A tleap script that builds the chain and sets N, CA, C and O, in Angstrom:
source leaprc.protein.ff14SB
mol = sequence {
  NMET SER ASN LEU ILE GLU ALA LEU ASN ILE
  PHE LEU LYS TYR GLY ASN PRO ASP TYR PRO
  THR HIE CYS GLU HIE ASP VAL LEU LEU VAL
  MET ILE ASP PRO LYS LEU VAL SER GLU GLU
  ASP LEU GLN GLN LEU ALA ALA LEU GLU PHE
  PHE PRO GLY GLU GLU TYR SER GLU TYR GLY
  THR ASP CYS PHE TYR SER PHE TYR TYR GLY
  SER CCYS
}
set mol.1.N position { -86.016 46.229 77.766 }
set mol.1.CA position { -87.017 45.198 77.942 }
set mol.1.C position { -86.353 43.867 78.287 }
set mol.1.O position { -86.877 43.122 79.116 }
set mol.2.N position { -85.222 43.553 77.678 }
set mol.2.CA position { -84.589 42.259 77.930 }
set mol.2.C position { -84.137 42.115 79.386 }
set mol.2.O position { -84.183 41.015 79.937 }
set mol.3.N position { -83.697 43.222 80.018 }
set mol.3.CA position { -83.307 43.150 81.428 }
set mol.3.C position { -84.500 42.823 82.322 }
set mol.3.O position { -84.369 42.053 83.273 }
set mol.4.N position { -85.641 43.391 82.028 }
set mol.4.CA position { -86.842 43.111 82.805 }
set mol.4.C position { -87.251 41.646 82.646 }
set mol.4.O position { -87.603 40.991 83.626 }
set mol.5.N position { -87.207 41.144 81.444 }
set mol.5.CA position { -87.555 39.743 81.194 }
set mol.5.C position { -86.571 38.819 81.906 }
set mol.5.O position { -86.978 37.811 82.483 }
set mol.6.N position { -85.288 39.152 81.871 }
set mol.6.CA position { -84.289 38.353 82.584 }
set mol.6.C position { -84.591 38.319 84.081 }
set mol.6.O position { -84.532 37.258 84.703 }
set mol.7.N position { -84.912 39.467 84.655 }
set mol.7.CA position { -85.236 39.529 86.078 }
set mol.7.C position { -86.478 38.696 86.387 }
set mol.7.O position { -86.494 37.953 87.368 }
set mol.8.N position { -87.510 38.811 85.568 }
set mol.8.CA position { -88.732 38.045 85.806 }
set mol.8.C position { -88.479 36.543 85.715 }
set mol.8.O position { -89.086 35.770 86.456 }
set mol.9.N position { -87.602 36.125 84.828 }
set mol.9.CA position { -87.249 34.708 84.739 }
set mol.9.C position { -86.514 34.234 85.985 }
set mol.9.O position { -86.710 33.099 86.421 }
set mol.10.N position { -85.684 35.072 86.558 }
set mol.10.CA position { -85.035 34.724 87.828 }
set mol.10.C position { -86.092 34.593 88.915 }
set mol.10.O position { -86.086 33.616 89.664 }
set mol.11.N position { -86.990 35.549 89.012 }
set mol.11.CA position { -88.051 35.486 90.020 }
set mol.11.C position { -88.896 34.220 89.865 }
set mol.11.O position { -89.308 33.625 90.860 }
set mol.12.N position { -89.151 33.817 88.647 }
set mol.12.CA position { -89.978 32.645 88.386 }
set mol.12.C position { -89.387 31.382 89.003 }
set mol.12.O position { -90.132 30.462 89.343 }
set mol.13.N position { -88.076 31.316 89.153 }
set mol.13.CA position { -87.436 30.166 89.790 }
set mol.13.C position { -87.857 30.026 91.251 }
set mol.13.O position { -87.757 28.938 91.819 }
set mol.14.N position { -88.324 31.106 91.860 }
set mol.14.CA position { -88.616 31.127 93.291 }
set mol.14.C position { -90.109 31.221 93.608 }
set mol.14.O position { -90.491 31.360 94.770 }
set mol.15.N position { -90.929 31.147 92.605 }
set mol.15.CA position { -92.363 31.164 92.835 }
set mol.15.C position { -93.108 31.682 91.628 }
set mol.15.O position { -92.537 32.317 90.741 }
set mol.16.N position { -94.390 31.397 91.614 }
set mol.16.CA position { -95.260 31.839 90.526 }
set mol.16.C position { -96.583 32.315 91.125 }
set mol.16.O position { -97.626 31.700 90.900 }
set mol.17.N position { -96.540 33.423 91.897 }
set mol.17.CA position { -97.751 33.883 92.575 }
set mol.17.C position { -98.827 34.324 91.591 }
set mol.17.O position { -98.538 34.730 90.465 }
set mol.18.N position { -100.079 34.234 92.046 }
set mol.18.CA position { -101.205 34.665 91.210 }
set mol.18.C position { -101.119 36.155 90.877 }
set mol.18.O position { -101.485 36.573 89.778 }
set mol.19.N position { -100.639 36.944 91.819 }
set mol.19.CA position { -100.520 38.396 91.630 }
set mol.19.C position { -99.066 38.782 91.883 }
set mol.19.O position { -98.732 39.230 92.980 }
set mol.20.N position { -98.195 38.616 90.884 }
set mol.20.CA position { -96.750 38.723 91.110 }
set mol.20.C position { -96.201 40.140 91.231 }
set mol.20.O position { -95.105 40.328 91.759 }
set mol.21.N position { -96.928 41.124 90.760 }
set mol.21.CA position { -96.388 42.486 90.782 }
set mol.21.C position { -97.385 43.451 91.402 }
set mol.21.O position { -98.585 43.192 91.493 }
set mol.22.N position { -96.824 44.572 91.820 }
set mol.22.CA position { -97.620 45.664 92.382 }
set mol.22.C position { -96.884 46.953 92.037 }
set mol.22.O position { -95.658 47.001 92.130 }
set mol.23.N position { -97.588 47.972 91.651 }
set mol.23.CA position { -96.971 49.250 91.316 }
set mol.23.C position { -97.564 50.361 92.170 }
set mol.23.O position { -98.777 50.430 92.369 }
set mol.24.N position { -96.698 51.221 92.668 }
set mol.24.CA position { -97.170 52.439 93.329 }
set mol.24.C position { -96.021 53.428 93.434 }
set mol.24.O position { -94.863 53.046 93.602 }
set mol.25.N position { -96.362 54.694 93.332 }
set mol.25.CA position { -95.388 55.782 93.498 }
set mol.25.C position { -94.109 55.558 92.686 }
set mol.25.O position { -93.002 55.723 93.198 }
set mol.26.N position { -94.273 55.187 91.433 }
set mol.26.CA position { -93.143 54.977 90.519 }
set mol.26.C position { -92.196 53.867 90.947 }
set mol.26.O position { -91.001 53.911 90.654 }
set mol.27.N position { -92.732 52.883 91.635 }
set mol.27.CA position { -91.947 51.731 92.068 }
set mol.27.C position { -92.652 50.465 91.587 }
set mol.27.O position { -93.857 50.303 91.783 }
set mol.28.N position { -91.890 49.572 90.958 }
set mol.28.CA position { -92.398 48.265 90.572 }
set mol.28.C position { -91.985 47.279 91.660 }
set mol.28.O position { -90.798 47.145 91.959 }
set mol.29.N position { -92.962 46.588 92.253 }
set mol.29.CA position { -92.703 45.582 93.277 }
set mol.29.C position { -92.959 44.205 92.689 }
set mol.29.O position { -93.914 44.008 91.937 }
set mol.30.N position { -92.105 43.257 93.034 }
set mol.30.CA position { -92.296 41.857 92.656 }
set mol.30.C position { -92.420 41.063 93.947 }
set mol.30.O position { -91.539 41.109 94.806 }
set mol.31.N position { -93.513 40.344 94.073 }
set mol.31.CA position { -93.866 39.702 95.332 }
set mol.31.C position { -93.215 38.332 95.485 }
set mol.31.O position { -93.897 37.312 95.582 }
set mol.32.N position { -91.909 38.325 95.504 }
set mol.32.CA position { -91.102 37.133 95.773 }
set mol.32.C position { -90.276 37.433 97.017 }
set mol.32.O position { -89.659 38.495 97.109 }
set mol.33.N position { -90.257 36.516 97.970 }
set mol.33.CA position { -89.549 36.701 99.232 }
set mol.33.C position { -88.039 36.614 99.005 }
set mol.33.O position { -87.550 35.571 98.572 }
set mol.34.N position { -87.295 37.676 99.285 }
set mol.34.CA position { -85.838 37.676 99.078 }
set mol.34.C position { -85.110 36.592 99.867 }
set mol.34.O position { -84.023 36.173 99.468 }
set mol.35.N position { -85.678 36.133 100.967 }
set mol.35.CA position { -85.031 35.091 101.762 }
set mol.35.C position { -84.932 33.770 101.004 }
set mol.35.O position { -84.121 32.916 101.362 }
set mol.36.N position { -85.732 33.591 99.980 }
set mol.36.CA position { -85.715 32.367 99.184 }
set mol.36.C position { -84.674 32.388 98.065 }
set mol.36.O position { -84.354 31.344 97.497 }
set mol.37.N position { -84.152 33.552 97.752 }
set mol.37.CA position { -83.323 33.757 96.555 }
set mol.37.C position { -81.843 33.535 96.879 }
set mol.37.O position { -81.344 34.009 97.900 }
set mol.38.N position { -81.157 32.813 96.005 }
set mol.38.CA position { -79.733 32.530 96.208 }
set mol.38.C position { -78.909 33.819 96.148 }
set mol.38.O position { -79.338 34.821 95.576 }
set mol.39.N position { -77.738 33.770 96.739 }
set mol.39.CA position { -76.842 34.935 96.733 }
set mol.39.C position { -76.463 35.329 95.304 }
set mol.39.O position { -76.405 36.513 94.973 }
set mol.40.N position { -76.210 34.341 94.478 }
set mol.40.CA position { -75.871 34.609 93.073 }
set mol.40.C position { -77.011 35.349 92.364 }
set mol.40.O position { -76.775 36.318 91.642 }
set mol.41.N position { -78.244 34.884 92.575 }
set mol.41.CA position { -79.382 35.539 91.937 }
set mol.41.C position { -79.650 36.911 92.543 }
set mol.41.O position { -80.083 37.818 91.832 }
set mol.42.N position { -79.403 37.087 93.850 }
set mol.42.CA position { -79.532 38.415 94.454 }
set mol.42.C position { -78.595 39.407 93.782 }
set mol.42.O position { -78.975 40.546 93.509 }
set mol.43.N position { -77.376 38.971 93.521 }
set mol.43.CA position { -76.410 39.846 92.858 }
set mol.43.C position { -76.843 40.174 91.437 }
set mol.43.O position { -76.722 41.315 90.991 }
set mol.44.N position { -77.345 39.170 90.729 }
set mol.44.CA position { -77.809 39.415 89.356 }
set mol.44.C position { -79.022 40.333 89.344 }
set mol.44.O position { -79.122 41.217 88.493 }
set mol.45.N position { -79.942 40.132 90.278 }
set mol.45.CA position { -81.112 41.005 90.355 }
set mol.45.C position { -80.707 42.441 90.680 }
set mol.45.O position { -81.294 43.383 90.146 }
set mol.46.N position { -79.719 42.617 91.542 }
set mol.46.CA position { -79.228 43.965 91.839 }
set mol.46.C position { -78.653 44.605 90.577 }
set mol.46.O position { -78.865 45.793 90.333 }
set mol.47.N position { -77.936 43.838 89.784 }
set mol.47.CA position { -77.402 44.362 88.516 }
set mol.47.C position { -78.525 44.753 87.570 }
set mol.47.O position { -78.355 45.626 86.719 }
set mol.48.N position { -79.689 44.096 87.724 }
set mol.48.CA position { -80.862 44.385 86.894 }
set mol.48.C position { -81.789 45.402 87.552 }
set mol.48.O position { -82.906 45.619 87.082 }
set mol.49.N position { -81.328 46.032 88.646 }
set mol.49.CA position { -82.035 47.107 89.341 }
set mol.49.C position { -83.218 46.646 90.193 }
set mol.49.O position { -84.164 47.408 90.388 }
set mol.50.N position { -83.181 45.418 90.700 }
set mol.50.CA position { -84.178 44.934 91.661 }
set mol.50.C position { -83.487 44.679 92.986 }
set mol.50.O position { -82.428 44.053 93.033 }
set mol.51.N position { -84.089 45.167 94.067 }
set mol.51.CA position { -83.470 45.105 95.383 }
set mol.51.C position { -84.463 44.556 96.404 }
set mol.51.O position { -85.667 44.783 96.279 }
set mol.52.N position { -83.962 43.826 97.429 }
set mol.52.CA position { -84.856 43.298 98.468 }
set mol.52.C position { -85.602 44.416 99.175 }
set mol.52.O position { -85.047 45.483 99.438 }
set mol.53.N position { -86.868 44.158 99.480 }
set mol.53.CA position { -87.712 45.149 100.131 }
set mol.53.C position { -87.162 45.657 101.442 }
set mol.53.O position { -87.438 46.795 101.822 }
set mol.54.N position { -86.385 44.841 102.148 }
set mol.54.CA position { -85.835 45.273 103.442 }
set mol.54.C position { -84.938 46.496 103.301 }
set mol.54.O position { -84.726 47.220 104.274 }
set mol.55.N position { -84.413 46.735 102.116 }
set mol.55.CA position { -83.581 47.916 101.884 }
set mol.55.C position { -84.427 49.181 101.719 }
set mol.55.O position { -83.907 50.297 101.749 }
set mol.56.N position { -85.708 48.992 101.549 }
set mol.56.CA position { -86.629 50.111 101.386 }
set mol.56.C position { -87.895 49.734 102.145 }
set mol.56.O position { -88.910 49.389 101.540 }
set mol.57.N position { -87.830 49.801 103.451 }
set mol.57.CA position { -88.808 49.177 104.327 }
set mol.57.C position { -90.252 49.628 104.114 }
set mol.57.O position { -91.178 48.962 104.578 }
set mol.58.N position { -90.452 50.725 103.434 }
set mol.58.CA position { -91.820 51.180 103.164 }
set mol.58.C position { -92.640 50.099 102.462 }
set mol.58.O position { -93.862 50.051 102.602 }
set mol.59.N position { -91.964 49.234 101.707 }
set mol.59.CA position { -92.650 48.213 100.934 }
set mol.59.C position { -92.585 46.828 101.554 }
set mol.59.O position { -92.983 45.854 100.916 }
set mol.60.N position { -92.094 46.717 102.780 }
set mol.60.CA position { -92.038 45.423 103.448 }
set mol.60.C position { -90.803 44.641 103.072 }
set mol.60.O position { -89.995 45.076 102.252 }
set mol.61.N position { -90.669 43.477 103.685 }
set mol.61.CA position { -89.459 42.684 103.489 }
set mol.61.C position { -89.680 41.460 102.624 }
set mol.61.O position { -88.725 40.741 102.332 }
set mol.62.N position { -90.898 41.204 102.208 }
set mol.62.CA position { -91.202 39.988 101.459 }
set mol.62.C position { -91.379 40.241 99.970 }
set mol.62.O position { -92.184 39.582 99.311 }
set mol.63.N position { -90.623 41.198 99.444 }
set mol.63.CA position { -90.732 41.534 98.030 }
set mol.63.C position { -89.425 42.162 97.545 }
set mol.63.O position { -88.515 42.423 98.332 }
set mol.64.N position { -89.355 42.392 96.263 }
set mol.64.CA position { -88.272 43.152 95.644 }
set mol.64.C position { -88.873 44.431 95.082 }
set mol.64.O position { -90.059 44.476 94.756 }
set mol.65.N position { -88.054 45.466 94.970 }
set mol.65.CA position { -88.538 46.716 94.395 }
set mol.65.C position { -87.552 47.223 93.350 }
set mol.65.O position { -86.372 46.872 93.368 }
set mol.66.N position { -88.052 48.047 92.445 }
set mol.66.CA position { -87.211 48.705 91.454 }
set mol.66.C position { -87.830 50.046 91.078 }
set mol.66.O position { -89.023 50.140 90.787 }
set mol.67.N position { -87.010 51.060 91.090 }
set mol.67.CA position { -87.407 52.378 90.576 }
set mol.67.C position { -87.107 52.468 89.079 }
set mol.67.O position { -87.623 53.353 88.397 }
set mol.68.N position { -86.296 51.578 88.576 }
set mol.68.CA position { -85.780 51.650 87.207 }
set mol.68.C position { -86.855 51.427 86.145 }
set mol.68.O position { -86.815 52.053 85.086 }
set mol.69.N position { -87.797 50.555 86.412 }
set mol.69.CA position { -88.767 50.143 85.390 }
set mol.69.C position { -90.064 50.936 85.444 }
set mol.69.O position { -90.983 50.656 84.673 }
set mol.70.N position { -90.162 51.902 86.321 }
set mol.70.CA position { -91.334 52.753 86.359 }
set mol.70.C position { -92.504 52.131 87.083 }
set mol.70.O position { -92.341 51.188 87.856 }
set mol.71.N position { -93.670 52.658 86.831 }
set mol.71.CA position { -94.854 52.247 87.559 }
set mol.71.C position { -96.090 52.415 86.695 }
set mol.71.O position { -96.046 53.011 85.618 }
set mol.72.N position { -97.190 51.878 87.191 }
set mol.72.CA position { -98.478 52.029 86.505 }
set mol.72.C position { -99.037 53.406 86.790 }
set mol.72.O position { -100.118 53.745 86.309 }
savepdb mol mol.pdb
quit
C-alpha cells in the first residue's frame, strides 16, 4: 500500500484531475501526462511499477499504467 501512496503523491505534483484513475483488464491507469513528469520522477515511478502509456500504446500516451496494483 505504501508504494501506491508514494506513486500517487508523485502524480499529484503534476496535476489533480477530477477523474485521476481508470481500471480495465487488470491494469490501473493514472491520467497524468508523462511528458510533464521529470526524469527523476519517471525513474521513481518505474521503480513503483508505473510506466508511461506510450510503452503500452493500447492505453494511449497521456497516462501511466501499472499491472502491479490490479484492477477494478
